C-alpha positions in Angstrom: 94.7 57.4 -18.8 90.5 58.2 -19.3 90.6 55.0 -21.5 92.2 53.1 -18.3 89.3 54.6 -16.1 86.6 54.0 -18.4 87.5 50.2 -18.9 87.9 50.2 -14.9 84.5 51.5 -14.7 83.0 49.9 -17.1 84.5 46.4 -15.3 83.1 47.9 -12.1 79.7 48.3 -13.4 79.6 44.7 -14.8 80.6 43.0 -11.1 78.1 45.0 -9.5 75.4 44.0 -11.9 76.4 40.8 -11.8 76.3 40.6 -8.1 72.6 41.5 -8.1 70.3 38.6 -7.6 66.3 38.9 -7.7 64.8 35.8 -6.3 60.9 35.8 -6.9 58.3 34.7 -4.6 57.9 31.2 -3.8 61.4 30.1 -4.6 64.7 30.0 -2.3 68.3 30.3 -3.8 71.2 28.5 -2.2 74.6 30.6 -2.1 78.2 28.6 -2.0 81.0 30.0 -1.2 83.9 28.4 -3.3 81.5 25.5 -3.8 80.2 25.2 0.4 76.8 26.2 1.4 76.4 29.7 3.2 73.5 30.8 3.1 69.9 30.9 1.5 68.6 33.5 -0.5 64.9 35.1 0.3 62.8 36.4 -2.0 63.5 39.8 -3.2 66.5 41.6 -3.8 69.9 39.5 -3.0 73.8 40.7 -3.4 75.8 37.8 -4.0 79.4 39.0 -5.2 80.6 37.0 -8.1 83.8 34.6 -8.4 83.7 34.3 -4.6 80.3 33.6 -4.5 77.5 31.9 -6.8 73.7 30.8 -6.5 74.4 26.5 -6.6 70.3 25.6 -6.9 67.2 27.3 -7.1 64.2 25.5 -5.0 60.6 25.9 -5.6 58.9 26.2 -2.2 55.5 25.9 -3.4 53.1 22.9 -3.2 54.2 20.4 -6.3 52.8 17.3 -7.1 54.4 14.1 -8.3 52.4 11.3 -10.4 52.5 7.9 -9.9 53.2 5.7 -12.9 50.9 2.9 -13.2 52.1 -0.3 -12.2 50.9 -3.8 -11.6 50.6 -4.7 -8.3 49.8 -8.2 -6.6 47.8 -8.1 -3.3 47.4 -10.5 -0.7 45.1 -12.9 -2.1 47.5 -13.3 -5.4 45.2 -10.5 -7.4 46.8 -8.7 -10.1 45.6 -4.9 -10.2 47.2 -1.8 -12.2 47.4 1.7 -9.7 48.4 4.8 -10.6 48.0 7.9 -8.0 49.7 11.2 -7.3 51.6 12.6 -4.2 52.0 16.4 -3.1 54.7 17.6 -1.2 56.1 21.1 -0.3 59.9 21.8 0.5 60.5 23.7 3.9 63.8 23.6 3.9 65.7 24.5 0.8 68.9 23.4 2.1 68.0 20.0 3.2 66.2 19.7 -0.2 69.4 20.9 -2.2 72.2 18.7 -0.5 70.7 16.2 1.7 68.9 14.3 -1.6 70.2 13.7 -5.6 67.4 14.4 -7.3 64.1 15.0 -5.4 61.7 14.7 -7.8 62.8 11.2 -9.0 63.4 10.1 -5.4 59.8 11.0 -4.3 58.9 8.9 -7.5 60.6 6.2 -6.4 59.5 6.0 -2.8 56.2 6.3 -3.5 56.2 3.5 -6.0 57.9 0.9 -3.4 55.6 2.1 -0.6 52.6 1.5 -2.5 53.6 -2.0 -3.9 54.5 -2.7 0.1 51.0 -0.8 1.2 48.7 -2.8 -1.4 50.5 -6.1 -1.2 49.4 -6.5 2.3 45.7 -6.0 1.9 43.4 -8.5 0.3 41.6 -7.4 -3.1 38.3 -6.4 -1.7 40.0 -3.8 1.3 42.2 -2.3 -1.8 38.9 -2.1 -3.9 36.9 -0.9 -0.8 39.1 1.2 1.7 41.2 3.8 -0.5 41.0 6.2 2.7 43.2 3.7 4.7 45.7 3.0 1.8 46.3 6.8 1.5 46.8 7.7 5.3 49.5 4.9 5.3 51.0 6.0 2.3 51.4 9.5 3.4 52.4 8.4 7.0 55.4 6.5 5.6 56.4 8.5 2.9 56.1 11.7 4.8 58.2 10.0 7.4 60.9 9.0 5.1 61.2 12.4 3.2 61.6 14.5 6.5 65.2 14.4 6.4 65.3 15.9 2.9 63.1 19.1 4.0 60.1 18.1 2.6 56.7 17.9 3.8 54.3 15.2 2.2 50.6 16.7 2.5 48.2 14.3 0.5 48.9 11.1 -1.3 46.0 10.1 -3.5 45.3 6.8 -5.5 43.5 7.9 -8.7 42.7 4.5 -10.4 42.9 1.0 -9.1 41.8 -1.6 -12.3 41.2 -5.3 -11.4 41.6 -7.9 -14.4 38.3 -8.2 -16.4 37.8 -11.8 -15.1 37.7 -10.5 -11.7 35.6 -7.4 -12.3 33.1 -10.1 -14.4 33.3 -12.6 -11.2 32.7 -9.0 -8.8 29.3 -8.5 -11.3 27.9 -11.8 -10.7 29.0 -11.6 -7.1 27.1 -8.2 -7.2 24.1 -9.5 -8.6 23.4 -12.3 -6.6 23.9 -10.4 -3.2 21.4 -7.7 -4.8 19.0 -10.8 -5.8 19.5 -12.3 -2.3 18.5 -8.6 -0.8 15.4 -8.7 -2.9 14.1 -11.9 -1.6 15.1 -11.0 2.0 13.2 -7.6 1.6 10.1 -9.8 -0.7 10.0 -12.2 2.4 9.9 -9.6 5.2 7.0 -7.8 3.5 5.1 -11.1 3.2 5.7 -12.0 7.1 5.0 -8.4 7.5 1.6 -8.7 6.0 0.4 -11.8 7.7 1.7 -10.4 10.9 -1.1 -7.4 10.2 -3.6 -9.7 9.1 -3.3 -12.4 12.0 -3.7 -8.8 13.9 -6.7 -7.8 12.2 -8.1 -11.2 12.5 -7.0 -11.3 16.1 -8.9 -7.6 17.3 -11.8 -8.6 15.5 -11.9 -11.7 17.6 -11.8 -9.6 20.5 -14.1 -7.0 19.4 -16.9 -10.0 18.4 -16.0 -11.3 22.1 -16.5 -8.2 23.5 -19.9 -7.9 21.6 -21.2 -11.1 22.7 -20.2 -10.3 26.3 -22.0 -7.2 26.2 -25.0 -8.6 24.4 -25.0 -11.8 26.7 -24.6 -8.7 30.0 -27.9 -7.2 28.4 -29.7 -10.3 28.0 -29.1 -11.3 31.5 -29.9 -7.9 33.1 -33.5 -8.2 31.1 -33.8 -11.8 32.4 -33.4 -10.4 35.9 -35.6 -7.1 35.2 -38.0 -9.9 33.6 -37.7 -12.0 36.8 -38.1 -9.3 38.9 -41.0 -8.1 37.4 -42.7 -11.7 37.3 -41.9 -12.0 41.1 -43.8 -8.8 42.2 -47.0 -10.0 40.1 -46.8 -13.1 41.7 -45.9 -11.5 45.2 -49.1 -9.1 43.6 -51.7 -11.9 43.1 -50.1 -13.8 46.4 -51.4 -10.9 48.2 -54.4 -10.7 46.8 -55.2 -14.3 47.6 -54.0 -13.7 51.2 -56.7 -11.0 51.5 -59.4 -13.3 50.5 -59.7 -12.2 46.7 -60.4 -15.8 45.0 -60.4 -14.1 41.1 -57.0 -13.3 41.8 -55.9 -16.9 42.0 -58.3 -17.7 39.2 -56.3 -14.9 37.1 -52.9 -16.5 37.7 -53.8 -19.9 36.5 -55.8 -18.9 33.5 -53.0 -16.6 32.2 -50.5 -19.8 32.6 -52.9 -21.6 30.8 -53.2 -19.3 27.9 -49.6 -19.0 27.5 -49.1 -22.6 27.4 -51.7 -22.8 24.5 -49.9 -20.1 23.0 -46.9 -21.8 23.0 -48.3 -24.9 21.3 -49.9 -22.9 18.3 -46.6 -21.2 17.6 -44.9 -24.1 17.3 -43.3 -24.9 14.1 -43.9 -28.7 14.2 -47.7 -28.7 15.5 -50.3 -28.2 12.7 -53.2 -29.3 14.6 -53.9 -29.1 18.2 -56.4 -31.3 20.3 -57.4 -29.8 23.7 -57.9 -33.0 26.4 -59.4 -30.6 28.5 -63.6 -29.6 29.5 -64.7 -26.3 28.3 -66.1 -25.7 31.2 -62.8 -25.4 32.9 -61.1 -23.0 30.3 -64.5 -21.0 30.1 -64.7 -20.5 34.0 -60.7 -19.7 34.4 -61.8 -16.6 31.8 -65.0 -16.2 34.0 -62.5 -15.5 36.6 -60.4 -13.1 34.6 -63.1 -11.0 33.8 -64.4 -10.7 37.4 -60.8 -9.6 38.2 -60.6 -7.7 35.4 -63.9 -5.8 36.4 -62.9 -5.0 40.1 -59.7 -3.5 38.9 -61.2 -1.7 36.1 -64.5 -0.5 37.9 -66.6 -1.0 34.8 -69.5 -2.9 34.5 -70.3 -6.6 33.7 -70.1 -6.2 30.0 -66.6 -7.2 29.6 -67.2 -10.6 31.9 -70.5 -11.3 29.3 -68.6 -11.1 26.4 -65.7 -13.2 27.5 -68.3 -15.6 28.7 -70.5 -15.6 25.6 -67.1 -16.6 23.6 -67.0 -20.7 23.6 -64.0 -22.8 23.3 -63.8 -25.8 21.1 -61.8 -28.8 22.4 -60.1 -29.1 19.7 -58.7 -26.9 16.4 -56.1 -26.3 13.7 -53.6 -24.2 13.8 
């Protein structure tokens, strides 16, 4: 009897030990009752009676990655490129991931590969090389929508590398070189144009300043002429007043001054080397005498000045 009781206790212990299931964090277990899904075991301690219940699938609920193997894709403009990438996904519903799809990893790889061919096959080569973000976004939208029924969320799709053929790479290199040479020529032409514009602006400003200077000089010269004319008018008015008051020496002074100025202009002429005076010396002496008398009256001096002026003879001719 004791042996039988001991055996029964041992089998009971083994039964309960087999019924205890510890689920790790980040995983979910599907529990089946005679092959039919009943519930999902959460992380921690779970009691699953053997014989009647069993663990069906152990589902990883953490974010995972699937590599898209390198493959040859023909673009819209009939260029062959080699492409590979990665798909990041996370299981949200363990039951769907276990029972809605046979092999989750193979299915995700096949789905990503076919949609990658579809997306890149509808684009030109230049677009596939320059619009990786657009390709990633389109792949993410298509694959995520297709895997929603599997209880899977596609978090990211990334294209790792796009490798065009060598002849296309060489053509692209020559095109890039030509484009850069074109930009350099354009920049050089723009710089030359800017320098010519600046030079023309400088010449324009110089001409404007020169014109303004000439205008100011003309204004100053005109002002000087006006003042000289005013002074001459005042002198003429003073002489006229003197003549009107009966002073005859004033007109002699005025005529003698004009006569001397005219003789001075002949003397300073660059073409005149010899000057002839076809006038009578007595007329010039008389005029000079008139000047002396007028100066005597104005300065209030004695007749020494008049005597000195009258004593100086004036020849009829002379040389410069």
